[in-house]
Short mmCIF file of the C-alpha atoms (twelve columns), coordinates in Angstrom:
data_MODEL
# 
_entry.id   MODEL 
# 
loop_
_atom_site.group_PDB 
_atom_site.id 
_atom_site.type_symbol 
_atom_site.label_atom_id 
_atom_site.label_alt_id 
_atom_site.label_comp_id 
_atom_site.label_asym_id 
_atom_site.label_seq_id 
_atom_site.Cartn_x 
_atom_site.Cartn_y 
_atom_site.Cartn_z 
_atom_site.pdbx_PDB_model_num 
ATOM 1   C CA . MET A 1   149.982 102.763 68.431  1 
ATOM 2   C CA . ALA A 2   146.390 103.405 69.916  1 
ATOM 3   C CA . GLY A 3   144.884 103.222 66.609  1 
ATOM 4   C CA . LYS A 4   146.661 100.090 65.455  1 
ATOM 5   C CA . GLY A 5   146.061 98.473  68.753  1 
ATOM 6   C CA . MET A 6   142.174 99.510  67.995  1 
ATOM 7   C CA . ARG A 7   142.054 97.888  64.276  1 
ATOM 8   C CA . GLY A 8   143.358 94.980  65.748  1 
ATOM 9   C CA . MET A 9   140.343 94.227  68.108  1 
ATOM 10  C CA . SER A 10  138.279 91.828  66.539  1 
ATOM 11  C CA . GLU A 11  134.417 92.673  66.099  1 
ATOM 12  C CA . PRO A 12  131.859 91.276  68.143  1 
ATOM 13  C CA . SER A 13  130.773 87.883  66.583  1 
ATOM 14  C CA . ASP A 14  126.915 87.032  65.807  1 
ATOM 15  C CA . PHE A 15  126.934 84.554  69.002  1 
ATOM 16  C CA . ASP A 16  128.013 87.371  70.969  1 
ATOM 17  C CA . GLU A 17  125.510 90.046  70.001  1 
ATOM 18  C CA . LEU A 18  123.194 87.126  70.369  1 
ATOM 19  C CA . VAL A 19  124.048 87.090  73.907  1 
ATOM 20  C CA . LEU A 20  124.144 90.595  74.675  1 
ATOM 21  C CA . SER A 21  120.477 91.072  73.183  1 
ATOM 22  C CA . LEU A 22  119.625 88.141  75.662  1 
ATOM 23  C CA . ILE A 23  120.900 89.812  78.710  1 
ATOM 24  C CA . ASP A 24  119.549 93.269  77.672  1 
ATOM 25  C CA . GLY A 25  116.360 91.608  76.732  1 
ATOM 26  C CA . SER A 26  115.212 91.758  80.721  1 
ATOM 27  C CA . PHE A 27  114.462 95.403  80.323  1 
ATOM 28  C CA . GLU A 28  112.879 95.621  76.934  1 
ATOM 29  C CA . VAL A 29  109.273 95.947  76.633  1 
ATOM 30  C CA . PRO A 30  108.016 93.057  75.483  1 
ATOM 31  C CA . ARG A 31  111.016 91.319  77.205  1 
ATOM 32  C CA . TRP A 32  113.732 89.567  74.895  1 
ATOM 33  C CA . THR A 33  112.306 90.954  71.541  1 
ATOM 34  C CA . SER A 34  115.573 91.680  70.260  1 
ATOM 35  C CA . PHE A 35  116.800 88.358  71.078  1 
ATOM 36  C CA . LEU A 36  113.999 86.355  69.687  1 
ATOM 37  C CA . ASP A 37  114.220 88.413  66.341  1 
ATOM 38  C CA . ALA A 38  118.076 87.683  66.252  1 
ATOM 39  C CA . LEU A 39  117.530 84.481  67.160  1 
ATOM 40  C CA . ARG A 40  114.844 83.943  64.100  1 
ATOM 41  C CA . ARG A 41  117.126 85.633  61.722  1 
ATOM 42  C CA . GLN A 42  120.295 83.851  62.801  1 
ATOM 43  C CA . LEU A 43  118.639 80.157  62.352  1 
ATOM 44  C CA . ARG A 44  116.575 81.300  59.300  1 
ATOM 45  C CA . ALA A 45  113.570 80.417  61.207  1 
ATOM 46  C CA . ASP A 46  109.586 81.288  60.614  1 
ATOM 47  C CA . TYR A 47  109.149 81.617  64.245  1 
ATOM 48  C CA . THR A 48  111.009 81.686  67.894  1 
ATOM 49  C CA . SER A 49  109.378 81.885  71.036  1 
ATOM 50  C CA . PHE A 50  110.276 81.968  74.561  1 
ATOM 51  C CA . VAL A 51  107.590 80.497  77.124  1 
ATOM 52  C CA . PHE A 52  107.566 80.459  80.845  1 
ATOM 53  C CA . ARG A 53  105.845 81.046  83.761  1 
ATOM 54  C CA . PRO A 54  107.149 83.430  86.278  1 
ATOM 55  C CA . PRO A 55  106.327 83.290  90.348  1 
ATOM 56  C CA . GLY A 56  102.993 84.842  90.861  1 
ATOM 57  C CA . ILE A 57  100.949 84.041  88.212  1 
ATOM 58  C CA . ALA A 58  97.680  81.734  87.846  1 
ATOM 59  C CA . PRO A 59  98.759  77.944  87.429  1 
ATOM 60  C CA . ASN A 60  97.172  77.736  83.968  1 
ATOM 61  C CA . THR A 61  98.588  80.928  82.704  1 
ATOM 62  C CA . VAL A 62  102.085 81.651  80.819  1 
ATOM 63  C CA . VAL A 63  104.043 84.260  79.496  1 
ATOM 64  C CA . HIS A 64  104.674 83.822  75.638  1 
ATOM 65  C CA . LEU A 65  107.197 85.906  73.929  1 
ATOM 66  C CA . TYR A 66  107.916 85.304  70.270  1 
ATOM 67  C CA . SER A 67  109.132 86.643  67.078  1 
ATOM 68  C CA . GLY A 68  107.660 85.852  63.521  1 
ATOM 69  C CA . ARG A 69  104.519 84.521  62.307  1 
ATOM 70  C CA . ARG A 70  101.886 83.159  65.361  1 
ATOM 71  C CA . SER A 71  99.293  80.470  64.386  1 
ATOM 72  C CA . PRO A 72  96.473  81.804  62.826  1 
ATOM 73  C CA . PRO A 73  93.649  82.738  65.397  1 
ATOM 74  C CA . HIS A 74  91.551  80.067  64.709  1 
ATOM 75  C CA . VAL A 75  94.095  77.633  65.682  1 
ATOM 76  C CA . GLN A 76  95.203  79.646  69.181  1 
ATOM 77  C CA . GLN A 77  91.407  79.385  69.810  1 
ATOM 78  C CA . LEU A 78  91.498  75.650  68.972  1 
ATOM 79  C CA . TYR A 79  94.196  75.335  71.270  1 
ATOM 80  C CA . ARG A 80  93.085  76.972  74.069  1 
ATOM 81  C CA . ASP A 81  89.415  75.379  73.735  1 
ATOM 82  C CA . SER A 82  90.669  71.566  73.296  1 
ATOM 83  C CA . PHE A 83  94.334  71.004  72.881  1 
ATOM 84  C CA . TYR A 84  95.533  73.230  75.920  1 
ATOM 85  C CA . ALA A 85  94.948  70.634  78.537  1 
ATOM 86  C CA . ARG A 86  96.289  67.289  76.524  1 
ATOM 87  C CA . ASP A 87  98.775  69.011  74.487  1 
ATOM 88  C CA . PRO A 88  101.474 66.049  73.764  1 
ATOM 89  C CA . LEU A 89  104.607 67.826  73.739  1 
ATOM 90  C CA . PRO A 90  106.750 66.729  76.769  1 
ATOM 91  C CA . TYR A 91  107.526 69.558  78.395  1 
ATOM 92  C CA . HIS A 92  108.448 68.855  81.612  1 
ATOM 93  C CA . THR A 93  110.291 65.613  81.281  1 
ATOM 94  C CA . MET A 94  112.706 67.234  78.573  1 
ATOM 95  C CA . ALA A 95  116.221 66.851  79.804  1 
ATOM 96  C CA . GLU A 96  117.466 70.185  81.021  1 
ATOM 97  C CA . GLY A 97  119.750 71.971  78.550  1 
ATOM 98  C CA . ARG A 98  119.252 69.344  75.819  1 
ATOM 99  C CA . VAL A 99  118.318 70.201  72.353  1 
ATOM 100 C CA . TYR A 100 115.030 68.122  70.837  1 
ATOM 101 C CA . ASP A 101 114.282 67.944  67.295  1 
ATOM 102 C CA . PHE A 102 110.479 67.737  65.675  1 
ATOM 103 C CA . ASP A 103 110.944 63.685  65.680  1 
ATOM 104 C CA . GLU A 104 111.873 63.214  69.523  1 
ATOM 105 C CA . LEU A 105 109.141 65.622  70.981  1 
ATOM 106 C CA . LEU A 106 106.168 64.062  68.817  1 
ATOM 107 C CA . ASP A 107 105.918 60.246  67.488  1 
ATOM 108 C CA . PRO A 108 103.563 60.760  64.591  1 
ATOM 109 C CA . GLY A 109 102.579 57.241  65.248  1 
ATOM 110 C CA . GLN A 110 100.839 57.945  68.497  1 
ATOM 111 C CA . PRO A 111 96.882  59.355  67.711  1 
ATOM 112 C CA . GLU A 112 97.370  62.011  70.486  1 
ATOM 113 C CA . ALA A 113 100.536 63.533  68.773  1 
ATOM 114 C CA . GLU A 114 98.763  62.747  64.838  1 
ATOM 115 C CA . ALA A 115 95.820  64.822  65.940  1 
ATOM 116 C CA . TYR A 116 98.028  67.849  67.431  1 
ATOM 117 C CA . ILE A 117 100.461 67.429  64.166  1 
ATOM 118 C CA . ARG A 118 97.351  67.635  61.948  1 
ATOM 119 C CA . ALA A 119 94.903  70.650  63.935  1 
ATOM 120 C CA . VAL A 120 97.872  72.683  65.205  1 
ATOM 121 C CA . MET A 121 101.312 72.540  64.358  1 
ATOM 122 C CA . ALA A 122 100.768 71.926  60.759  1 
ATOM 123 C CA . PRO A 123 98.331  75.212  60.383  1 
ATOM 124 C CA . SER A 124 100.729 76.912  62.317  1 
ATOM 125 C CA . GLY A 125 103.568 76.150  59.401  1 
ATOM 126 C CA . MET A 126 105.585 74.426  62.237  1 
ATOM 127 C CA . ASN A 127 106.928 71.815  60.179  1 
ATOM 128 C CA . ALA A 128 110.177 71.450  61.939  1 
ATOM 129 C CA . MET A 129 111.387 72.364  65.382  1 
ATOM 130 C CA . ARG A 130 114.466 72.724  67.699  1 
ATOM 131 C CA . MET A 131 113.414 72.861  71.310  1 
ATOM 132 C CA . VAL A 132 115.431 73.503  74.662  1 
ATOM 133 C CA . ARG A 133 113.951 73.423  78.167  1 
ATOM 134 C CA . VAL A 134 116.160 75.712  80.894  1 
ATOM 135 C CA . GLU A 135 115.264 75.993  84.343  1 
ATOM 136 C CA . GLY A 136 116.449 78.999  86.619  1 
ATOM 137 C CA . GLY A 137 115.686 80.223  90.344  1 
ATOM 138 C CA . GLY A 138 113.109 77.495  90.341  1 
ATOM 139 C CA . VAL A 139 111.318 78.364  87.095  1 
ATOM 140 C CA . ASN A 140 110.938 76.774  83.772  1 
ATOM 141 C CA . ALA A 141 111.345 77.908  80.427  1 
ATOM 142 C CA . TRP A 142 110.943 76.784  76.712  1 
ATOM 143 C CA . LEU A 143 112.942 77.961  73.910  1 
ATOM 144 C CA . ILE A 144 111.312 77.335  71.080  1 
ATOM 145 C CA . ALA A 145 112.402 77.682  66.862  1 
ATOM 146 C CA . THR A 146 110.171 76.237  64.197  1 
ATOM 147 C CA . ARG A 147 110.084 76.124  60.090  1 
ATOM 148 C CA . THR A 148 107.731 75.697  57.307  1 
ATOM 149 C CA . GLN A 149 110.179 74.473  54.801  1 
ATOM 150 C CA . GLY A 150 113.041 72.619  55.415  1 
ATOM 151 C CA . ASP A 151 114.746 71.179  58.783  1 
ATOM 152 C CA . PHE A 152 117.542 72.883  60.869  1 
ATOM 153 C CA . THR A 153 120.999 71.635  60.483  1 
ATOM 154 C CA . ARG A 154 123.223 70.172  63.114  1 
ATOM 155 C CA . ARG A 155 124.893 73.738  63.244  1 
ATOM 156 C CA . ASP A 156 121.591 75.176  64.558  1 
ATOM 157 C CA . GLY A 157 120.943 72.818  67.389  1 
ATOM 158 C CA . LYS A 158 124.872 73.547  68.315  1 
ATOM 159 C CA . LEU A 159 123.559 76.890  68.310  1 
ATOM 160 C CA . ILE A 160 120.692 76.784  70.842  1 
ATOM 161 C CA . GLU A 161 122.821 74.150  72.792  1 
ATOM 162 C CA . ARG A 162 125.374 77.014  73.457  1 
ATOM 163 C CA . LEU A 163 122.608 79.889  74.478  1 
ATOM 164 C CA . ALA A 164 121.351 77.289  77.150  1 
ATOM 165 C CA . PRO A 165 123.654 78.169  79.815  1 
ATOM 166 C CA . TYR A 166 123.179 82.109  79.514  1 
ATOM 167 C CA . LEU A 167 119.351 81.437  78.834  1 
ATOM 168 C CA . ARG A 168 119.404 79.758  82.455  1 
ATOM 169 C CA . ARG A 169 121.428 82.460  84.223  1 
ATOM 170 C CA . VAL A 170 119.221 85.285  82.783  1 
ATOM 171 C CA . LEU A 171 115.858 83.092  83.495  1 
ATOM 172 C CA . ARG A 172 117.717 82.791  87.222  1 
ATOM 173 C CA . THR A 173 118.114 86.881  87.564  1 
ATOM 174 C CA . PHE A 174 114.819 87.568  85.826  1 
ATOM 175 C CA . VAL A 175 113.386 85.534  88.564  1 
ATOM 176 C CA . ALA A 176 115.487 86.862  91.519  1 
ATOM 177 C CA . LEU A 177 114.386 90.378  90.277  1 
ATOM 178 C CA . GLU A 178 111.180 89.682  90.146  1 
ATOM 179 C CA . HIS A 179 110.751 88.581  93.585  1 
ATOM 180 C CA . GLU A 180 112.838 91.905  94.729  1 
ATOM 181 C CA . ARG A 181 110.220 93.971  92.229  1 
ATOM 182 C CA . THR A 182 107.235 92.149  94.007  1 
ATOM 183 C CA . SER A 183 108.757 92.567  97.325  1 
ATOM 184 C CA . ALA A 184 109.716 96.043  96.683  1 
ATOM 185 C CA . ARG A 185 105.764 96.827  95.476  1 
ATOM 186 C CA . LEU A 186 104.118 94.933  98.843  1 
ATOM 187 C CA . SER A 187 106.483 97.106  100.810 1 
ATOM 188 C CA . GLY A 188 105.610 100.572 98.960  1 
ATOM 189 C CA . ASP A 189 102.043 100.030 99.502  1 
ATOM 190 C CA . ALA A 190 102.208 99.003  103.203 1 
ATOM 191 C CA . ILE A 191 104.210 102.204 103.743 1 
ATOM 192 C CA . HIS A 192 102.316 104.628 101.407 1 
ATOM 193 C CA . ARG A 193 99.188  102.811 103.479 1 
ATOM 194 C CA . LEU A 194 100.764 103.877 106.636 1 
ATOM 195 C CA . ASN A 195 101.156 107.215 105.077 1 
ATOM 196 C CA . TYR A 196 104.532 107.704 105.792 1 
ATOM 197 C CA . GLY A 197 107.050 109.964 103.461 1 
ATOM 198 C CA . TRP A 198 110.161 111.562 103.764 1 
ATOM 199 C CA . ILE A 199 111.189 115.136 103.072 1 
ATOM 200 C CA . ALA A 200 115.509 115.721 102.639 1 
ATOM 201 C CA . LEU A 201 116.613 119.407 104.099 1 
ATOM 202 C CA . ASP A 202 119.846 121.318 103.735 1 
ATOM 203 C CA . GLY A 203 120.831 122.835 107.231 1 
ATOM 204 C CA . ARG A 204 119.144 125.759 106.587 1 
ATOM 205 C CA . ALA A 205 115.715 123.723 106.150 1 
ATOM 206 C CA . ARG A 206 115.328 124.306 102.579 1 
ATOM 207 C CA . VAL A 207 113.872 121.443 100.903 1 
ATOM 208 C CA . LEU A 208 116.606 119.458 98.589  1 
ATOM 209 C CA . ASP A 209 114.471 115.911 97.580  1 
ATOM 210 C CA . THR A 210 110.928 114.026 98.833  1 
ATOM 211 C CA . ASP A 211 109.431 110.816 98.511  1 
ATOM 212 C CA . THR A 212 106.059 110.738 96.512  1 
ATOM 213 C CA . GLN A 213 104.248 110.700 99.938  1 
ATOM 214 C CA . GLY A 214 106.271 113.860 101.296 1 
ATOM 215 C CA . ALA A 215 105.534 115.574 98.543  1 
ATOM 216 C CA . LEU A 216 102.305 114.827 98.401  1 
ATOM 217 C CA . THR A 217 102.041 116.305 102.143 1 
ATOM 218 C CA . LEU A 218 103.710 119.404 100.799 1 
ATOM 219 C CA . GLU A 219 101.194 119.845 97.969  1 
ATOM 220 C CA . ARG A 220 97.947  118.998 100.160 1 
ATOM 221 C CA . SER A 221 98.820  119.518 103.489 1 
ATOM 222 C CA . THR A 222 97.692  123.085 105.123 1 
ATOM 223 C CA . LEU A 223 100.146 122.529 107.963 1 
ATOM 224 C CA . LEU A 224 103.351 122.027 106.234 1 
ATOM 225 C CA . ARG A 225 104.563 123.405 103.172 1 
ATOM 226 C CA . ARG A 226 107.295 124.792 101.078 1 
ATOM 227 C CA . ASP A 227 107.549 128.494 101.290 1 
ATOM 228 C CA . ALA A 228 109.228 130.757 98.310  1 
ATOM 229 C CA . HIS A 229 112.521 130.292 98.896  1 
ATOM 230 C CA . GLY A 230 112.060 126.525 99.373  1 
ATOM 231 C CA . HIS A 231 112.121 126.483 102.958 1 
ATOM 232 C CA . LEU A 232 109.787 123.784 105.205 1 
ATOM 233 C CA . VAL A 233 107.685 125.928 107.413 1 
ATOM 234 C CA . SER A 234 104.533 125.335 109.110 1 
ATOM 235 C CA . VAL A 235 101.096 127.097 109.220 1 
ATOM 236 C CA . SER A 236 102.202 128.096 112.798 1 
ATOM 237 C CA . ARG A 237 105.082 130.713 113.494 1 
ATOM 238 C CA . GLN A 238 106.078 129.321 116.614 1 
ATOM 239 C CA . ARG A 239 106.185 125.875 115.024 1 
ATOM 240 C CA . THR A 240 108.191 127.345 112.009 1 
ATOM 241 C CA . ARG A 241 110.663 128.432 114.518 1 
ATOM 242 C CA . GLU A 242 110.712 125.347 116.244 1 
ATOM 243 C CA . ILE A 243 111.557 123.386 112.782 1 
ATOM 244 C CA . LEU A 244 114.361 125.747 111.797 1 
ATOM 245 C CA . ALA A 245 115.932 125.703 115.481 1 
ATOM 246 C CA . ALA A 246 115.912 121.825 115.255 1 
ATOM 247 C CA . VAL A 247 117.590 121.391 111.959 1 
ATOM 248 C CA . LYS A 248 120.132 123.819 112.510 1 
ATOM 249 C CA . THR A 249 120.931 121.655 115.782 1 
ATOM 250 C CA . LEU A 250 120.767 118.284 113.961 1 
ATOM 251 C CA . SER A 251 122.967 119.943 110.877 1 
ATOM 252 C CA . GLN A 252 125.768 121.060 112.978 1 
ATOM 253 C CA . GLN A 253 125.727 119.020 116.190 1 
ATOM 254 C CA . PRO A 254 126.299 115.395 115.416 1 
ATOM 255 C CA . ASP A 255 125.332 113.729 118.668 1 
ATOM 256 C CA . ALA A 256 121.869 115.795 118.724 1 
ATOM 257 C CA . ARG A 257 118.690 113.532 119.431 1 
ATOM 258 C CA . PRO A 258 115.840 113.128 116.629 1 
ATOM 259 C CA . ARG A 259 113.061 115.749 117.378 1 
ATOM 260 C CA . ALA A 260 109.561 114.819 116.966 1 
ATOM 261 C CA . MET A 261 106.559 117.125 117.130 1 
ATOM 262 C CA . VAL A 262 102.980 116.927 116.333 1 
ATOM 263 C CA . LEU A 263 101.593 119.281 113.816 1 
ATOM 264 C CA . SER A 264 97.724  118.446 114.035 1 
ATOM 265 C CA . ARG A 265 95.252  116.196 115.892 1 
ATOM 266 C CA . ASP A 266 92.705  115.938 113.421 1 
ATOM 267 C CA . PRO A 267 93.333  115.460 110.876 1 
ATOM 268 C CA . TRP A 268 96.338  113.711 112.505 1 
ATOM 269 C CA . LEU A 269 100.048 114.794 111.473 1 
ATOM 270 C CA . ASP A 270 103.049 114.622 112.939 1 
ATOM 271 C CA . MET A 271 106.656 115.100 111.997 1 
ATOM 272 C CA . LEU A 272 110.585 113.293 113.413 1 
ATOM 273 C CA . LEU A 273 113.590 114.943 112.334 1 
ATOM 274 C CA . VAL A 274 116.763 113.117 112.326 1 
ATOM 275 C CA . ARG A 275 120.132 114.180 111.302 1 
ATOM 276 C CA . ALA A 276 120.914 112.615 107.656 1 
ATOM 277 C CA . HIS A 277 123.447 109.796 107.112 1 
ATOM 278 C CA . ARG A 278 126.262 112.040 105.393 1 
ATOM 279 C CA . ASP A 279 126.108 109.429 102.120 1 
ATOM 280 C CA . VAL A 280 122.510 109.922 101.644 1 
ATOM 281 C CA . GLY A 281 121.728 110.996 98.104  1 
ATOM 282 C CA . PRO A 282 123.764 112.473 95.310  1 
ATOM 283 C CA . GLU A 283 127.243 113.455 96.013  1 
ATOM 284 C CA . THR A 284 126.220 116.983 94.462  1 
ATOM 285 C CA . VAL A 285 123.012 117.410 97.083  1 
ATOM 286 C CA . VAL A 286 123.862 115.821 100.549 1 
ATOM 287 C CA . PRO A 287 120.993 116.474 102.783 1 
ATOM 288 C CA . ALA A 288 121.896 117.332 106.488 1 
ATOM 289 C CA . VAL A 289 118.298 116.545 107.968 1 
ATOM 290 C CA . ILE A 290 115.317 114.194 106.997 1 
ATOM 291 C CA . ALA A 291 111.633 114.971 108.034 1 
ATOM 292 C CA . TYR A 292 109.835 111.634 108.144 1 
ATOM 293 C CA . VAL A 293 106.039 112.884 108.052 1 
ATOM 294 C CA . HIS A 294 103.171 110.832 108.725 1 
ATOM 295 C CA . GLY A 295 99.622  111.823 108.329 1 
ATOM 296 C CA . ASP A 296 96.404  109.960 108.973 1 
ATOM 297 C CA . ARG A 297 94.540  109.842 105.667 1 
ATOM 298 C CA . ALA A 298 90.601  108.876 107.489 1 
ATOM 299 C CA . PRO A 299 89.246  111.494 109.754 1 
ATOM 300 C CA . SER A 300 88.690  111.106 113.745 1 
ATOM 301 C CA . ALA A 301 85.266  109.915 113.148 1 
ATOM 302 C CA . ASP A 302 86.311  106.959 110.744 1 
ATOM 303 C CA . ARG A 303 88.993  105.579 113.057 1 
ATOM 304 C CA . CYS A 304 86.702  105.860 115.882 1 
ATOM 305 C CA . GLU A 305 84.415  103.973 114.124 1 
ATOM 306 C CA . GLN A 306 87.342  101.049 113.093 1 
ATOM 307 C CA . LEU A 307 88.297  101.149 116.575 1 
ATOM 308 C CA . ALA A 308 85.126  100.513 117.980 1 
ATOM 309 C CA . GLN A 309 84.615  97.428  115.129 1 
ATOM 310 C CA . LEU A 310 88.316  96.056  116.311 1 
ATOM 311 C CA . PHE A 311 87.831  95.913  120.043 1 
ATOM 312 C CA . ASP A 312 84.205  95.759  120.613 1 
ATOM 313 C CA . LEU A 313 84.166  99.848  122.176 1 
ATOM 314 C CA . LEU A 314 81.585  101.516 122.761 1 
ATOM 315 C CA . PRO A 315 81.939  104.851 120.643 1 
ATOM 316 C CA . SER A 316 82.621  107.168 123.526 1 
ATOM 317 C CA . GLU A 317 85.404  104.910 124.490 1 
ATOM 318 C CA . ALA A 318 86.339  104.733 121.265 1 
ATOM 319 C CA . ARG A 319 86.958  108.195 120.720 1 
ATOM 320 C CA . LEU A 320 88.896  108.120 123.864 1 
ATOM 321 C CA . ALA A 321 91.220  105.390 123.308 1 
ATOM 322 C CA . LEU A 322 92.125  107.208 119.866 1 
ATOM 323 C CA . ALA A 323 92.834  110.321 121.823 1 
ATOM 324 C CA . LEU A 324 94.838  108.063 124.187 1 
ATOM 325 C CA . SER A 325 96.710  106.978 121.580 1 
ATOM 326 C CA . ARG A 326 97.636  109.839 119.742 1 
ATOM 327 C CA . GLY A 327 99.444  111.208 123.021 1 
ATOM 328 C CA . MET A 328 96.965  113.059 124.963 1 
ATOM 329 C CA . SER A 329 97.020  112.457 129.031 1 
ATOM 330 C CA . LEU A 330 93.647  111.180 130.200 1 
ATOM 331 C CA . ALA A 331 93.207  115.255 131.770 1 
ATOM 332 C CA . GLU A 332 93.961  116.419 128.175 1 
ATOM 333 C CA . ALA A 333 91.467  113.931 126.318 1 
ATOM 334 C CA . ALA A 334 88.765  114.361 129.037 1 
ATOM 335 C CA . GLU A 335 89.020  117.848 128.367 1 
ATOM 336 C CA . ASP A 336 89.063  117.528 124.754 1 
ATOM 337 C CA . LEU A 337 86.052  115.506 124.714 1 
ATOM 338 C CA . GLY A 338 83.825  117.349 127.077 1 
ATOM 339 C CA . LEU A 339 84.170  114.633 129.951 1 
ATOM 340 C CA . THR A 340 85.145  114.839 133.447 1 
ATOM 341 C CA . VAL A 341 88.274  113.315 134.501 1 
ATOM 342 C CA . GLY A 342 86.184  111.127 136.621 1 
ATOM 343 C CA . SER A 343 84.378  109.637 133.947 1 
ATOM 344 C CA . ALA A 344 87.392  109.536 131.710 1 
ATOM 345 C CA . ARG A 345 88.687  107.461 134.249 1 
ATOM 346 C CA . THR A 346 85.626  104.996 134.212 1 
ATOM 347 C CA . TYR A 347 86.075  104.847 130.153 1 
ATOM 348 C CA . SER A 348 89.809  104.082 130.602 1 
ATOM 349 C CA . LYS A 349 89.059  100.972 132.613 1 
ATOM 350 C CA . ARG A 350 86.552  99.805  130.586 1 
ATOM 351 C CA . ILE A 351 88.867  99.806  127.192 1 
ATOM 352 C CA . TYR A 352 92.009  98.320  129.044 1 
ATOM 353 C CA . ALA A 353 89.413  95.238  129.775 1 
ATOM 354 C CA . LYS A 354 88.181  94.855  126.575 1 
ATOM 355 C CA . THR A 355 91.507  95.297  124.553 1 
ATOM 356 C CA . GLY A 356 93.189  93.367  127.135 1 
ATOM 357 C CA . ALA A 357 95.881  96.222  127.567 1 
ATOM 358 C CA . ARG A 358 97.422  96.486  130.776 1 
ATOM 359 C CA . GLY A 359 97.886  100.049 130.878 1 
ATOM 360 C CA . LEU A 360 98.438  103.104 128.663 1 
ATOM 361 C CA . THR A 361 101.338 101.670 126.900 1 
ATOM 362 C CA . ASP A 362 99.879  98.824  126.450 1 
ATOM 363 C CA . LEU A 363 96.800  100.486 124.606 1 
ATOM 364 C CA . VAL A 364 99.070  102.430 122.331 1 
ATOM 365 C CA . ARG A 365 100.789 99.198  121.416 1 
ATOM 366 C CA . PHE A 366 97.580  97.353  120.680 1 
ATOM 367 C CA . ILE A 367 95.991  100.605 118.580 1 
ATOM 368 C CA . HIS A 368 99.215  101.242 116.855 1 
ATOM 369 C CA . ARG A 369 100.129 97.850  115.725 1 
ATOM 370 C CA . SER A 370 96.650  97.143  114.788 1 
ATOM 371 C CA . VAL A 371 95.435  96.565  111.434 1 
ATOM 372 C CA . LEU A 372 94.248  100.093 111.999 1 
ATOM 373 C CA . ALA A 373 97.376  101.580 110.875 1 
ATOM 374 C CA . ILE A 374 97.494  100.625 107.264 1 
ATOM 375 C CA . ALA A 375 93.149  101.086 107.152 1 
# 
């Protein structure tokens, strides 16, 4: 009975295949290649194209996707040089979703239209045309089909008209995805410049997965690495013991507090160990702990120079400000920089006055929220 039921099912129609290729086309490179090829075959057209301007590109630039024979190179150059700015086709006044034929788009009796037909359309073999404008997500797009010989039929126009609602939805989805892709790229770039990464660990501190920055930290840092058994370890045995103990505690105690540690001050590298959400990661490999790592790609000398530029600090003041922003007490910073505590206190007052900070907490916040974080 199952076999009989399968035989009774109808095969996908040509229109169904066209719609599926339109939906899948968002993921093709170039996009919508299969759709434009299939549409050209079904319409028996010489040329089909999809033209639109996605968000974020120059106003005088469009995406031009096509199937079939394009205009000859000399005609393309002529269009760019002479006709682009005075193209007589009424692109933006076309009713959305309505299919137009050649005579509705161009009036040969008008001098501009006649010149355009003679110089661009005829040499390109565009003697018959159907065009529809759709709008989705605030973006206009035009689907165009042309022939050299013979006009399109009423049935051809109906096919394009049937496609318009699907094209509109696909365009809207594409625009939304492009917004998300752009946002993700910008956010990813900002995170990359902040130099944050993550390393997923099991309950024994074995590395399960990383993001790109976490992998780079393990590969390039001499302070944090993966040992021969896959465990996350530090160059310091004492620090390794602390990492293993913290991971064990976090993996076994649901209410355990995150553990932060500074692995190096120059170059700066710190790490925050937190208990992972159990729904993170593939079902077969569920991390117990996430190690967030953060390093400063620039040496301290560069950071001091940038601090001096941002807040008009003297070099000695910038060095002290950087040390304080990295968690040192005034006494620790003075010893590290070869200053007396009294001198360090005098410098700190000048730093607060120049930055507008009311104290150490303000100073740290000003520095870490400045563009220095992504410099």
